[in-house]
C-alpha positions in Angstrom: -0.5 46.5 -253.4 1.2 50.3 -252.3 0.4 53.2 -254.0 2.0 53.7 -257.8 4.3 56.3 -257.1 6.0 58.7 -260.0 9.8 59.1 -261.1 10.8 62.2 -262.3 10.3 63.1 -266.1 13.9 64.2 -267.7 13.9 67.7 -269.4 11.6 67.3 -272.6 9.9 63.9 -272.1 6.9 62.7 -271.7 5.2 59.2 -270.1 3.4 56.5 -271.8 1.4 53.7 -270.5 2.1 49.5 -272.2 -1.4 48.7 -271.7 -1.0 44.6 -271.2 -3.0 42.8 -272.9 -5.5 39.8 -271.3 -7.4 37.2 -272.6 -10.0 37.5 -269.8 -12.1 40.9 -270.2 -12.8 41.0 -266.7 -9.0 40.4 -265.6 -7.7 43.5 -263.7 -6.3 46.3 -266.0 -2.7 46.2 -265.8 0.6 48.2 -267.5 3.6 49.8 -267.4 5.0 53.0 -267.9 8.0 54.0 -269.6 9.5 57.6 -270.8 9.9 58.8 -274.2 11.7 62.5 -275.4 9.1 64.3 -277.4 10.5 64.9 -280.7 12.8 68.0 -281.2 12.4 71.5 -283.6 13.6 69.8 -286.1 11.2 66.5 -285.6 13.8 64.0 -285.5 13.7 62.0 -282.3 11.3 61.4 -280.1 8.6 57.9 -278.9 8.3 55.7 -281.3 4.4 54.7 -281.9 2.1 55.6 -279.8 -1.8 56.6 -279.9 -3.5 59.1 -277.8 -6.4 59.4 -276.4 -8.9 62.2 -276.0 -11.9 61.8 -273.5 -13.6 63.2 -270.3 -12.9 62.4 -266.8 -16.1 62.6 -265.8 -16.1 62.3 -261.7 -13.4 63.3 -259.5 -13.8 60.4 -257.6 -11.5 58.0 -258.5 -12.9 54.4 -256.8 -11.5 51.8 -259.7 -7.4 50.6 -259.6 -5.3 49.7 -261.8 -1.7 48.1 -262.0 1.2 49.8 -262.9 5.0 48.9 -262.1 3.5 46.9 -259.4 2.2 48.8 -257.6 -1.3 50.2 -257.6 -3.0 53.4 -259.2 -6.9 55.1 -258.6 -8.5 56.1 -262.0 -11.9 56.7 -262.8 -15.3 54.9 -263.5 -15.2 56.0 -266.9 -11.3 55.5 -267.8 -11.5 52.2 -266.5 -13.9 51.2 -268.8 -11.9 53.1 -271.9 -9.1 50.9 -270.4 -11.2 47.7 -271.0 -12.7 48.7 -273.6 -8.5 49.8 -275.7 -7.1 46.5 -273.8 -6.3 43.8 -276.8 -6.5 40.2 -275.7 -3.1 39.3 -276.8 -0.7 42.6 -278.1 -0.2 45.0 -275.9 -0.9 48.8 -276.0 1.3 52.0 -275.8 -1.0 55.0 -275.1 -0.3 58.2 -273.9 -3.6 59.5 -271.2 -3.1 62.7 -269.0 -5.1 61.1 -266.0 -1.9 58.2 -265.8 1.0 59.8 -267.9 1.1 62.7 -266.3 1.5 63.0 -262.1 -1.6 65.2 -261.6 -0.1 65.4 -257.7 2.7 67.2 -258.8 1.3 70.7 -259.6 4.7 71.6 -261.4 4.8 68.9 -263.5 1.3 68.7 -263.9 1.6 72.4 -265.5 4.7 71.6 -267.6 3.5 68.5 -269.2 0.2 70.4 -270.3 2.4 72.6 -272.3 3.5 69.8 -274.1 -0.8 68.7 -275.1 -1.2 69.8 -278.5 2.7 68.0 -279.8 1.4 64.6 -277.5 -1.4 64.3 -279.9 0.1 66.0 -283.1 3.2 62.9 -282.9 0.2 60.3 -282.1 0.0 58.0 -284.5 -3.9 58.0 -283.9 -5.8 59.7 -281.6 -8.3 57.6 -279.8 -11.8 59.6 -278.7 -13.5 57.5 -275.9 -17.2 59.3 -276.1 -19.2 56.4 -274.4 -19.0 54.4 -270.7 -20.6 51.3 -269.7 -23.8 51.9 -270.4 -24.2 51.1 -273.3 -24.5 54.0 -274.8 -21.8 53.7 -277.0 -25.0 52.0 -279.3 -26.5 55.7 -279.1 -22.3 57.1 -279.8 -22.7 54.4 -283.5 -26.0 55.3 -284.2 -24.9 59.0 -284.3 -21.9 58.0 -286.5 -23.8 56.1 -288.5 -26.5 59.0 -289.8 -23.0 61.6 -289.6 -21.5 58.9 -292.5 -24.9 58.8 -294.4 -25.4 62.4 -294.6 -21.5 63.4 -295.8 -22.5 60.6 -298.3 -26.1 61.7 -299.5 -25.7 63.2 -302.5 -28.4 65.7 -301.3 -28.0 66.0 -297.8 -31.1 65.4 -295.9 -31.7 64.5 -291.9 -35.1 62.7 -291.2 -35.8 63.6 -287.8 -34.4 60.2 -286.4 -31.1 61.0 -287.3 -31.5 64.4 -286.2 -32.0 62.9 -283.2 -29.6 59.9 -282.8 -26.7 63.3 -284.6 -27.5 65.5 -281.8 -27.4 62.9 -278.5 -23.5 62.1 -279.8 -23.1 66.0 -280.6 -24.2 66.6 -276.6 -22.0 64.3 -275.4 -20.4 65.7 -272.3 -16.3 65.6 -274.6 -18.1 67.9 -277.1 -18.5 70.4 -274.6 -14.7 69.9 -273.6 -13.2 72.9 -276.3 -9.5 72.6 -275.7 -9.4 68.9 -276.0 -11.5 68.9 -279.3 -9.5 72.1 -280.4 -6.0 70.1 -279.7 -7.4 66.6 -281.6 -8.9 68.7 -284.2 -5.9 70.1 -284.8 -4.0 66.4 -284.6 -6.4 64.8 -287.3 -5.5 68.0 -289.8 -1.3 67.3 -289.1 -2.1 64.0 -290.4 
C-alpha cells in the first residue's frame, strides 16, 4: 500500500479524521481525512462537531500503520492504541489528532497549524485525554480518578495512603508534564 500524501490545506482550515467503525477490535485502523474551516472571528461557520485528542506521542518511532483514504500512515504505538480504544463498533467518530491531522513532514504547515491549536481545542465538542497505554496501566489511571472523585465528594476531604499513591501515580503520567498541552486543554474545558 502506498504512503499517505497530504493535500494542501486551504487558508484557516484544519484536517479532521473520520475514524471508521469496525466490529472486530483487532481489525486494521481505517479512516478518512477531510478539511474543514475554522470558525471566523465572529464564531460563525467552522467545522461540525468533532472531538480533539490530547495525548503524549511517546517514542518518536512509528512502528504502527493506519489506513487513510486507501493509503498508509505510520503512527506511534501510543496513538495506535488510543485509536483502537476510541474506534466504535458501529458509528464513525470525527477526531482532531495533531499527529494525523497536521502534515508533520511540512514544517511550514506544522508551524501554521500549531498556531491554531488553542482554537482547535476550544471549538471541539469534547476534548479526550488519553493517559493510558496498552500495558494495563489504564486500571491504575481509573483508580486514581476514582480516588480524586472520592476526595472531592467527601465533606472533610481525607486521603488514606492508598488513595494518595493512586492519585500520585495518575498525576505522574507523562501527559501532565506537557504543560503547553495541559494549559490549552484546560482552557478549552473552561470554555464549555
